[in-house]
C-alpha positions in Angstrom: 25.3 110.9 109.8 24.7 108.2 111.0 22.9 108.0 114.6 24.6 107.4 117.1 22.8 104.7 118.7 23.3 102.8 114.5 26.6 103.1 115.0 28.2 99.0 115.9 29.9 98.6 119.3 33.4 97.8 119.5 33.1 94.8 121.0 30.8 93.6 118.3 33.4 95.4 115.7 36.3 92.7 116.5 33.9 89.7 117.0 32.7 89.9 113.9 36.8 91.2 112.8 37.8 87.5 114.7 35.4 85.5 112.6 36.3 86.7 109.6 39.9 86.8 110.1 38.9 83.0 110.6 37.4 82.2 108.0 40.0 84.0 105.7 43.0 81.9 107.6 41.2 79.3 106.4 40.5 79.8 102.7 44.4 80.3 103.2 45.2 77.1 104.3 42.6 75.2 101.6 44.5 76.9 98.9 48.8 76.5 100.6 48.4 73.0 102.0 50.3 72.1 98.7 53.0 74.7 99.7 53.2 73.1 103.1 54.1 69.2 102.4 56.7 71.1 99.8 58.0 72.1 102.8 58.2 68.8 104.5 59.6 67.4 101.5 62.7 70.2 101.2 63.5 69.4 104.7 63.8 66.0 104.6 65.6 66.6 101.8 67.8 68.7 103.1 71.7 67.4 103.5 73.0 70.0 105.8 76.5 69.0 105.4 76.6 69.5 101.5 77.8 72.5 100.1 75.2 75.2 99.8 73.0 73.7 101.8 72.1 76.9 103.5 71.3 79.2 100.4 69.5 76.7 99.1 67.1 76.3 101.9 67.3 80.5 102.9 65.9 80.9 99.5 63.3 77.9 99.6 62.5 80.1 102.9 62.1 83.3 100.8 59.8 82.1 98.0 57.6 80.1 100.2 57.2 82.9 102.5 56.3 85.1 99.3 53.8 82.8 98.3 52.4 82.4 101.6 52.1 86.5 102.0 50.8 86.4 98.4 48.3 84.2 98.9 46.9 85.6 102.3 46.8 88.5 100.5 44.7 87.4 97.5 42.5 85.5 100.3 42.0 88.6 102.0 40.8 91.1 99.1 39.0 88.1 98.0 37.1 87.6 100.9 36.5 91.4 101.7 35.6 92.2 98.5 33.9 90.2 96.0 31.5 88.4 99.2 30.6 92.3 101.1 29.3 93.0 97.2 27.8 89.9 96.8 26.1 89.8 100.1 24.9 93.9 99.8 25.6 96.5 102.5 29.5 95.3 102.8 28.3 92.4 105.0 31.2 90.0 105.6 30.5 86.5 107.3 31.0 88.0 110.1 28.7 90.9 110.4 26.1 88.6 108.9 27.0 86.9 112.2 27.4 89.4 114.4 24.5 92.3 112.8 26.6 95.0 111.5 26.5 96.6 107.8 29.1 98.7 106.2 27.5 102.2 105.0 28.6 104.6 103.5 28.7 107.4 106.1 26.8 110.4 104.5 23.8 108.6 102.9 23.6 105.3 105.0 23.3 103.7 102.1 25.0 101.3 100.7 28.1 102.5 99.3 29.7 101.2 96.0 31.6 98.7 94.6 34.2 100.8 94.0 34.4 102.4 97.6 33.9 98.9 98.6 37.4 98.0 96.9 38.5 101.5 98.2 38.5 100.3 101.8 39.0 96.8 101.6 41.8 96.6 99.5 43.8 99.8 99.5 42.9 100.2 103.3 42.6 97.1 104.9 45.3 95.0 102.6 47.6 98.2 101.3 47.8 100.3 104.4 47.2 98.0 106.8 47.9 94.6 106.2 51.4 95.1 104.3 51.8 98.6 104.8 51.9 100.7 107.6 49.9 98.7 111.1 51.2 94.8 110.2 50.0 94.0 113.3 46.2 94.9 111.9 43.7 92.8 113.6 45.0 94.3 117.4 45.3 97.5 116.0 42.2 98.0 114.0 40.4 97.8 117.0 42.9 100.5 118.9 42.5 103.1 116.0 38.7 103.3 116.2 38.7 106.8 117.2 35.4 108.2 119.0 33.5 108.2 116.7 34.0 104.5 115.7 35.8 104.9 112.1 38.3 103.3 111.6 41.5 104.6 109.2 40.0 102.6 106.3 36.7 103.3 107.3 37.7 107.3 107.1 39.5 107.0 103.7 36.3 105.4 101.9 34.0 107.7 103.7 31.6 104.4 105.6 30.7 103.8 108.7 29.2 100.4 110.4 26.5 100.2 111.9 23.9 97.7 113.8 21.9 97.0 111.6 17.7 97.0 113.4 16.4 94.9 109.9 16.5 92.6 112.3 14.7 93.9 115.2 11.3 94.1 112.8 
């Protein structure tokens, strides 16, 4: 089990989360730039006096919102599943910046890719983002218990620790 001194402080986890959220947003924005241009085109071409215009607008908004959400989920899953597997120790850019690592809670060693997918895709994307916690960013920090574990840490048996390899 992780030593209490190694558990990552909440403020560093929050800072890493914000840095990662900004990067996921930028990735999503790059993927949706063409779609955002279509929104402008749709609004310019829509004549409110034409019969059925409101129905077409509602249908278009639903399609675009669905596409935006699916692209967000894709970007989030890609960022939080692939990047930590490549960098090792569950690190994202935010965790690198704030010197945090994601490890197996029992052995304190790097977790398997399947456990990483369980934590990030099932825990973050399905449960927190589109499931029970739609405001996952804020609630994520509120759900950290006294032992420093979030819902997805509990699900996957992981712990976020301070990376002591920087200390020499």
